[in-house]
C-alpha positions as CSV (number, residue, x, y, z in Angstrom):
1,M,-10.9,3.1,3.4
2,V,-10.8,0.6,0.8
3,T,-14.3,-0.5,-0.3
4,C,-15.5,-2.7,-2.9
5,S,-17.0,0.0,-4.7
6,S,-13.8,2.0,-4.9
7,V,-13.8,1.6,-8.7
8,I,-15.0,4.9,-10.3
9,S,-15.8,6.0,-13.5
10,T,-13.1,8.2,-15.2
11,S,-11.9,9.7,-18.6
12,G,-8.5,9.9,-20.1
13,H,-6.4,11.7,-17.7
14,S,-2.7,13.1,-18.6
15,G,0.3,12.6,-16.6
16,G,0.0,16.1,-15.1
17,Q,-3.1,15.2,-13.5
18,F,-1.6,12.7,-11.6
19,G,0.9,15.1,-10.2
20,S,4.6,14.5,-9.2
21,G,5.1,11.9,-6.4
22,H,2.6,9.4,-7.3
23,G,5.3,6.8,-8.9
24,G,3.3,6.4,-12.1
25,H,6.3,5.3,-13.7
26,S,7.4,2.6,-11.1
27,L,3.7,1.5,-11.2
28,I,3.9,1.0,-14.7
29,L,7.0,-1.1,-14.7
30,S,5.7,-3.1,-11.9
31,G,2.8,-4.0,-14.0
32,I,0.1,-2.3,-12.0
33,L,-0.3,0.3,-14.7
34,P,-0.8,-0.1,-18.3
35,R,1.7,1.9,-20.5
36,P,0.0,5.1,-21.3
37,Q,-0.3,6.5,-24.7
38,R,1.5,9.4,-25.9
39,R,0.4,12.5,-27.3
40,P,2.2,14.3,-30.2
41,N,3.8,16.7,-27.7
42,G,5.1,13.7,-26.0
43,Y,2.7,14.0,-22.7
44,R,1.3,10.6,-21.3
45,V,-2.5,9.7,-21.6
46,Y,-3.6,7.2,-19.1
47,G,-6.5,5.2,-20.0
48,E,-9.9,5.3,-17.7
49,D,-8.9,2.9,-15.2
50,A,-5.5,4.4,-14.4
51,L,-6.9,6.8,-11.8
52,T,-9.0,4.2,-10.0
53,Y,-5.7,1.8,-10.2
54,L,-3.5,4.7,-8.7
55,R,-6.3,5.3,-5.6
56,L,-6.6,1.8,-5.0
57,V,-2.7,1.4,-4.8
58,R,-2.6,4.4,-2.2
59,Q,-5.5,3.0,-0.3
60,T,-3.6,-0.6,0.0
61,Q,-0.6,0.9,0.8
62,A,-2.0,2.8,3.5
63,L,-3.1,-0.5,4.7
64,G,0.2,-2.2,4.3
65,I,-0.7,-4.4,1.6
66,T,1.6,-5.3,-1.2
67,L,1.8,-4.3,-4.6
68,A,1.8,-7.8,-5.4
69,D,-1.6,-8.2,-3.6
70,T,-2.7,-5.2,-4.9
71,R,-1.9,-6.3,-8.7
72,E,-4.1,-9.3,-8.0
73,L,-6.9,-7.1,-7.0
74,I,-6.6,-5.3,-10.0
75,H,-6.6,-8.7,-12.4
76,L,-9.9,-9.2,-10.5
77,M,-11.3,-6.0,-11.2
78,E,-10.1,-6.4,-14.9
79,Q,-12.1,-9.7,-14.9
80,H,-15.0,-7.8,-14.0
81,K,-14.8,-9.8,-10.7
82,R,-15.6,-7.8,-7.1
83,P,-12.4,-8.4,-4.9
84,C,-14.4,-7.9,-1.6
85,E,-13.4,-11.4,-0.5
86,R,-10.0,-11.0,-1.3
87,V,-10.1,-7.4,0.3
88,H,-11.4,-9.1,3.2
89,A,-8.9,-11.8,3.6
90,L,-6.0,-9.4,2.9
91,V,-7.1,-6.9,5.8
92,A,-7.9,-9.8,8.0
93,Q,-4.5,-11.0,7.5
94,R,-2.8,-7.7,7.9
95,L,-4.6,-7.1,11.0
96,R,-3.3,-10.4,12.2
97,D,-0.1,-9.3,11.2
98,V,-0.5,-5.9,13.1
99,D,-1.3,-7.7,16.3
100,A,1.7,-9.9,16.4
101,M,4.0,-6.9,15.7
102,L,2.2,-5.2,18.9
103,R,2.7,-8.2,21.0
104,E,6.4,-8.3,19.9
105,L,6.9,-4.6,20.5
106,T,5.3,-4.8,23.9
107,S,7.5,-7.4,24.9
108,L,10.6,-5.3,23.7
109,R,9.4,-2.5,25.6
110,E,9.1,-4.3,28.6
111,T,12.6,-5.8,28.2
112,L,14.0,-2.3,27.6
113,R,12.6,-1.1,30.9
114,A,14.0,-4.0,32.9
115,T,17.4,-3.2,31.4
116,L,17.0,0.5,32.2
117,K,16.4,-0.3,35.6
118,T,19.3,-2.8,35.9
119,T,21.6,-0.1,34.1
120,S,20.8,2.9,35.8
121,P,23.9,5.1,36.7
122,G,23.6,4.4,40.4
123,K,23.6,1.0,40.2
124,C,26.2,0.1,37.5
125,K,29.1,-2.1,38.9
126,R,32.9,-1.4,38.1
127,T,34.4,-4.5,36.6
């Protein structure tokens, strides 16, 4: 669940602590995460906020919120503003989108059922 108190205190994290499959490099390229510092051995060292941002990205992705909107939330957090109102608006819009998709899928299901009845093997006419 995305909450307004999702900001946590962390210290510098190495790339290995993120584990593989988190997409850290693509998040850097998209501007979500800042470029990490490098240790002499070449390992990346992420700043305090990187883990917080990574968790936020995972939470918002699970809700179907875009990376562009997530970047906006992070921008608000960096300005020391609480993104609660924006999170609420994004989630409310996402819920409206899901409701619309469900209506469309329900209609499609009914069309498919009706088509299935008219195309059953015993009812097909040869032309």
